[in-house]
N, C-alpha and C positions, 0 to 999 in steps of 0.2 A: 437256467438263468435265475439268479437270485431275485427275491421279490422286488426290491427296490429298483434294480436294473431293468426288470421286466416292465414295471410301471413306467420308468423313464423312457423306455423304448416305445411303449404304446402311446405315451403323451406326445413324443415327436410325430408319430403317425397321425395322431388325432389333431394336433394343433399346427404342425408345420411340415406337412407332406410336401414332395417335390412339386415345383411348378412344371407345366408342360411347355410353355413358350418362353421361358427365360425370365430374367429379371424384369419386373414391371417397369414401364417407361416413365411414370409419373409417381409423385408422392403428394400427400396432403393428409387432412384430418377428416375422419367420418364420424357421424353421430355427435356433433357438437350439440345438437339439439335433437329430439325425437323426429321433428319435421324434415331432418336431413336424410331419413331413411323411411320412405313410404311404401307400403305394399297393399295390393288390392287383389282379392281372390276372383278368379274366373271359374264359375261352377261348371259351365259348359251345357246347363240346361236351365229351364225356367221353373219356378214353382208351379205345381200341377193343380192347385185349388183344392186339394183334398182337406178333410176336416180333422184328421187325427193329430196333426202337428201344425206348428207355425214356424215358418222360416224367418228369422230375424237378421236384417242387415245391419251390422253393428260397427261403429268406428270406436277404436280404442287408441288411447295415447299413453305411452309409458306404462302399460298395464299388462299383466300376465293373462294369458288365455284362460288358464284354469281358474283364476281368481274371477274372471268375468263370468265364466260358466257357472260357478257357485252363486254368484249374485243373481244371475238370471234364474237359476233354480229356486233360490229363495223367493224371488218375486212372483214366479209362476206357481209356487206352492208344490214343487216336485223334488225328487231326489237329484243331486248333482249328476248321478250316472245316467239319469234320463235326458239330460241336455246333450245335444249332439253338435259336433263341429267337425269341419273337414281336415283341419290342420292346426298345429301350434304356430303362433306368430310371435316374433321377437318382441320382448318387452320394450326395449330401447328403439322404439319406432312409432309411427302412426300407421295403424293397420285397419284396413276395412275387410271384415270377414263375415261369413254366415254362421249362425247358430241355429238350432232347432230346440223347441220346447213342446212338451205334450199340450194339446189344446182341448181334450175332451173333459178335462177336470181343471179346476182352478181358473186362473186368469192370465193368459200369456202377456208379457210386457208389451205395451203398445208403442208405436212410433213416438219419439220424443221422450220415452223413459231414459233415465240417466242413472249411472252408478259411479263408483269409484274409478275414475279415468276412462269411462266409456259412455256412449249413448246409443240408443237404438234409432237408426235412421228410417227403417221401413220394416213392415211386418206383412208376411204373405202366407195364406193357407197353403198346406202342403200334406201330402198323405203319408210320408215316411219320415223317420228319424234320420238326420244327416250323419252319415258314417265317416270315419277317418279315411282320408285319401280320395273321398268322393268329390273331386274337383278337377278341372281341366288344367289349371296352372295358376300362376300369379303374375301380376303386372307390378314393376318396380320403378321407383324414381329415387336415385341416390345422389346426394350432394356432397362433393368432396371440396372441403374448404382449404384455402391457402395452397392451391394446386400448383406444383411446379415440376421441373424435370424436363424430359424430352417431349414436350407437347406435339412436336412435329411427328414424332415416332408413334404418338397414340393413335393416330388414324390408321396407320398400318396394322397395329396390334388389334384395333377394333374390327378391321376387315378379316383378319386371321380368325379371330374369335367367332365372328358371324359365319365365316365359311366352314370352319372346322370344329367348333365348339370348344368345350373346356372339360377338365376331369371333373367327374360328378361326385366330388367329395362331399361327405357330411360336414355340417358346420359345428362350431364349438359347443353349442348348447346341448348337442347329443351327449357331450362328455362332462358336462358340469363346469363350473367356474374353475378355470386353470386346470381342467382335466380331473376334477375330483372324483367323478363318477368312476374313473379307472381304478382307483384305490379301492372303491367299493366292489368293483369287479374282482380284483385280486383277493379280497376278503372273502368273497362268495366262493372262489376257487379253493381257498385254503380250508374254509370251514364247512362248505357244502350246504349252506343254508341261505335261502333267498329271504329278503325282507318280507315281513307279514303284510305291510300295506300294499295296496293295489298299485298306487302311483309310484312308490318307491321301487317296487319290483319291476314295473314297467320301464322306468328310467334306467335301471341297472341292466336289464336285458337288452334294451336299445342300444345302450352304450357299448355293451359286449359285442353285439352284431355289428355295429358301426365300425369298431376298431378293426375287426377281422376284414370287413370289406375294404377299409382303408388301407390295410396291409397289402392286399391283392392290387389295388388301383395304384398305390404308391410304386410298387414294384413294376407295374407295366408303364407307368409314366417314366420311370428311370431307364427302362430298356427301349422306350419308344414305340411299344405295341398297344397303347391304351385306346387309341383310335383306329385300330385296324383288327381284322378277324384272323385268329390263329386257327390252324387245323384243330378240329375237335371243339370249336367255340360253342358255347351256349349263346345264341343270337336273340336279341329282342327286336320285335317289330315296333318301331317308334310309334309313341302315342298309344300303346296298348300294354297288356300284361302277357301277351302272346310270346312265347319262346320256343326255340327249337335248337337242335344240335346240327351243326354244319361240320361233318367230318372232314370234308375237303372243300373248303370255300373256293368257288371258281371266280373268274373275273367279273362276271355279272353280279355276283353277290358282293364282291369287293367294291364294285362301283356304286351299288346301293348303299354300302356302308360309308363311302366317301360323300355320297350325296345326303346322308343323314336319314335314310329310310329304314335302315337297321343299325343296331349298335352291338358291339361286344358287351358282355355282362360280367359281373362279379357276384360273389355269393353274399346272401343274407342267410347265414348259417342256421341250420335247424335239422329236423328229421325229414328224410325222403327228398323229393324234388328232383328236378332234372339237373344232371352234373355234366361237366365237360369231360372230353375224352382226349387221347392223344396228347399233342403238345400243349394245348390249352390246360388240360388236366395237370400235366406236370408243373407248369409254371404256377397254377393255383395252389397245388399241394406244398410246393416249396414256399410260397409266400405265407401261407397259413401256419407253417411251422413256428414262425416268430411270435404267433399269438396262441400257440397251444397252451393248454387244452381247452381253449374257449369254444371251437367249433363242436367238439364232443360233448362238452357240458351244455351247450345250447340245445342240441338234439335231445340230450337226456332230460332237459327241462320241459320238453314238449312243444317247442316252437316248430312250425312248419317252415322248411326251407323255401326260400324265394330267390330270385334273381333281380339285380339292379343294374341298369345301364352303366357302363364305364364313362360314357360321354353325355354331356348336356348341351343342347344348342339353344342359344338365345334368338327370339324373334323380335324384329323392330328394334334392333340395337342402334341407339343414336346418342349423340352428345352435343353439348353446347357449352360455351363459356358464359358465366354470369358474374362479372367482376373478377374477383380473385378465385371463384369457385368453378369446379367443373361439375356439370349435371348429366348424369347418365340415366337413360330410360330404356327399358327392355321388358320382355315377357319370357318366363321360363315354364317349362313343364312342371307338373306336380312332383314334389320330392326334391327338386333341385334347389340349391342354395345360391342366393344372389352374392353372398360374400365369397363363394368359391369361384365365381366369375370375377369379382372385384380383385382378388389377390393376383390375378393374371394381368391386371391393368395397373393397379396402383399400390404402392407401399403406404399403408395407413398407420404403420406401427402396431397393428393388431394381428392375431393369428386368424385362421379361417373364418371363425366367428359367425354368430347369427343364426337363430333358427327361424326359417321362413315357413 
């Protein structure tokens, strides 16, 4: 496939993959202000009182997570790499999230400390640096302004999403503005050289991994198998990193899948890892052909292969009208994108979008 055509195909996978539940019943405007998109981390554990680090509970508005981390490092007198956080949060939002800074040297920023677009709400002693992914999930409140369309059909769609979940697509921030990181992926494939900078390299490899996953999930949404187990599936136990191969899923396992206790998975490509067999393997290999040679190059770059659930299930999904606006509230497991859920509900004139 010529380079331009390849990037165009990848961009469609990244920004406009197929929906699972059909056209969204309503339309409106999202993110007219940062307050229209609020997210709050759920760590799943409490600070332990250790002395090595401080956990900082930070509220940021229209600010980039990495920029906040750099300002906290400067205030704490440490290197930015020593600042920990569990996940990136979208700039165009109000986000409350945790950061960690070393506490045994320098002076960690206290509650009340403020910087460019953020303030520290609380500070707690903790024994360890906060690692990426070290959270239980996120709670969201989204305001869709000028909401219109089939509002009567919205309740039915919400029930379907609450019961069956939605495709666990990556959001647009993984791919850069307008999918710009995919052009960088193509340049890497052509030249064989990764960027020297740590952050630039990480963003490129993350985009490459994400578009490969998106290719498999889009194929399974298109054929209707995204929320069920195929023979040979690599199965994820919900809420954990535990996976196993189900060569011949029986009715009991299929029922657990319908109940959300286990999920089918797709590849986060790299070296090694557990792979599907039989029908699931054939479907995955066919889907990854359209993003070749990304999987092979990710393995050569030394990334360790992982699996990601194809299904995300919201908790506490509810809605209310507020004048001409529609307000949605829900919680998602770590790694799931609120806007992947949103695109199954509402046409906001934007692609998948948003890094949560």
